C-alpha positions in Angstrom: -123.1 176.4 -115.6 -122.8 176.3 -119.4 -119.7 176.7 -121.6 -119.7 177.6 -125.2 -116.6 175.9 -126.6 -116.2 178.6 -129.3 -115.9 181.3 -126.6 -112.9 179.6 -124.9 -109.3 180.2 -125.7 -107.3 177.1 -126.8 -105.9 176.4 -123.3 -109.2 176.7 -121.5 -110.9 174.6 -124.1 -108.2 171.9 -123.8 -108.4 171.8 -120.0 -112.2 171.6 -119.9 -112.4 169.0 -122.6 -109.8 166.7 -121.2 -111.3 166.9 -117.7 -114.7 166.1 -119.1 -113.8 163.2 -121.4 -112.3 160.8 -119.0 -111.0 158.3 -118.0 -109.0 157.8 -121.2 -106.6 155.0 -121.8 -103.0 156.0 -122.0 -100.8 154.5 -124.8 -97.3 155.2 -126.0 -96.9 155.7 -129.7 -93.6 154.9 -131.2 -92.3 155.5 -134.7 -89.0 155.8 -136.5 -87.8 159.4 -136.7 -86.2 161.1 -139.7 -82.8 159.8 -138.7 -84.1 156.3 -137.8 -84.0 156.9 -134.1 -87.2 156.1 -132.1 -89.7 158.9 -131.5 -92.0 158.0 -128.6 -94.8 159.9 -127.0 -97.8 159.4 -124.7 -101.3 159.8 -126.0 -104.7 159.5 -124.4 -106.9 160.3 -127.3 -106.7 156.7 -128.4 -109.4 154.1 -129.0 -110.4 151.2 -131.1 -112.5 152.0 -134.1 -113.2 148.6 -135.6 -112.4 145.0 -134.7 -112.5 143.6 -138.3 -110.6 145.1 -139.9 -108.8 146.0 -136.7 -108.4 149.8 -136.7 -107.1 152.0 -133.9 -107.5 155.8 -133.7 -105.0 158.3 -132.2 -105.7 162.0 -132.2 -102.5 164.0 -132.2 -102.9 167.6 -131.2 -100.6 170.3 -132.5 -97.8 171.5 -130.2 -98.2 174.6 -128.0 -96.8 176.7 -130.8 -99.6 175.4 -133.1 -97.2 173.4 -135.3 -97.7 169.8 -136.2 -95.7 167.6 -133.8 -92.6 165.7 -135.1 -94.2 162.4 -134.1 -97.2 163.1 -136.3 -95.1 164.0 -139.3 -93.1 160.8 -138.8 -96.3 158.7 -138.7 -97.5 160.4 -141.9 -94.1 159.9 -143.6 -93.3 156.4 -142.4 -96.9 155.2 -142.7 -96.6 152.9 -139.7 -96.3 153.0 -136.0 -96.6 151.0 -132.8 -99.1 151.5 -130.0 -98.1 150.2 -126.6 -100.2 150.1 -123.5 -98.6 152.6 -121.1 -97.7 151.4 -117.6 -96.5 153.6 -114.8 -93.0 152.3 -115.3 -93.0 153.1 -119.0 -94.5 156.6 -118.4 -91.8 157.4 -115.9 -89.0 156.5 -118.3 -87.6 159.5 -120.3 -86.4 157.2 -123.0 -88.0 153.7 -122.9 -85.8 150.9 -124.2 -86.9 149.6 -127.6 -86.5 146.5 -129.7 -87.3 145.7 -133.3 -90.9 145.0 -134.4 -91.9 142.1 -136.5 -93.8 143.6 -139.4 -93.2 147.4 -139.2 -90.0 149.4 -138.8 -91.4 151.4 -135.9 -89.9 150.1 -132.6 -91.6 148.0 -129.9 -91.1 149.2 -126.3 -89.4 146.8 -124.0 -91.5 146.0 -121.1 -94.9 147.0 -122.6 -97.4 144.3 -121.7 -99.5 144.8 -124.9 -98.5 146.3 -128.2 -100.0 146.7 -131.7 -98.0 147.1 -134.8 -100.0 149.3 -137.2 -99.8 150.5 -140.7 -101.3 153.9 -141.5 -104.8 153.6 -143.1 -105.4 157.4 -143.3 -105.3 160.6 -141.5 -108.1 163.1 -141.0 -107.3 166.8 -140.4 -109.6 168.5 -137.9 -110.0 172.3 -137.8 -107.6 173.6 -135.2 -104.7 171.4 -136.3 -105.4 168.1 -134.7 -104.6 165.1 -136.9 -106.7 161.9 -136.4 -104.5 158.9 -137.3 -106.3 155.7 -138.3 -104.0 152.6 -138.2 -104.7 149.0 -139.1 -103.3 146.6 -136.6 -101.1 144.1 -138.5 -99.8 142.3 -135.4 -100.4 142.1 -131.7 -97.8 141.5 -129.0 -98.9 140.3 -125.6 -96.8 139.3 -122.7 -97.7 135.7 -121.6 -98.5 137.0 -118.1 -101.4 139.1 -119.3 -103.2 136.4 -121.2 -105.8 134.1 -119.9 -107.8 131.7 -122.1 -106.7 133.5 -125.3 -107.8 136.9 -124.1 -106.2 139.8 -122.2 -106.8 139.5 -118.5 -107.5 143.2 -117.4 -106.4 142.4 -113.9 -102.9 141.5 -115.0 -102.1 144.9 -116.5 -101.2 148.1 -114.5 -103.5 150.3 -116.7 -103.0 154.0 -116.6 -106.0 156.3 -117.3 -105.8 160.0 -118.0 -108.2 162.0 -115.8 -108.0 165.5 -117.2 -105.0 167.6 -118.1 -103.0 167.1 -114.9 -104.3 163.9 -113.3 -104.0 160.2 -114.0 -105.1 157.0 -112.2 -103.9 153.5 -111.9 -106.9 151.3 -112.8 -107.1 148.8 -109.9 -110.8 148.6 -108.9 -112.2 146.2 -111.6 -115.5 144.6 -111.6 -117.3 142.3 -114.1 -120.2 143.7 -116.1 -121.9 141.6 -118.8 -122.6 143.5 -122.0 -126.2 144.6 -122.3 -128.1 143.7 -125.5 -128.6 146.6 -127.9 
């Protein structure tokens, strides 16, 4: 079967695309809102872009009404944010507890095993209303329990992966694979 993305309505395109591009890591993005209160949301269009300088990418789709989401506007206005690895516990919390960050005003999430304080490098607007946010990591936070020999031990984190629009998975079946030469 073949699908022409331009022939699909927005909802069908989203559902097909998110079920095809998976698994995707799930992160929680936090930023200070207009009144200073935390604004937190889950995102799975997240990935590393560069390790030096360390740059993360988050794609923020518009809301169902087509308007830019508050969290996106806050990132653009504040020019900083925090990305936290989402765990099942954090995702189940309607309002995760926060604490002050070290270098940015965006809040850290209490209980997140890994977090990255980021400053906004730039945004890229994609046709259709998606905003791609590029953020430079200015400080990492890692719980002692997830570190081994100066690196993150992937077995120590209850990773959550998004598998399409309505499914997620706990990543528990890990195996070692050496990187292949280019």
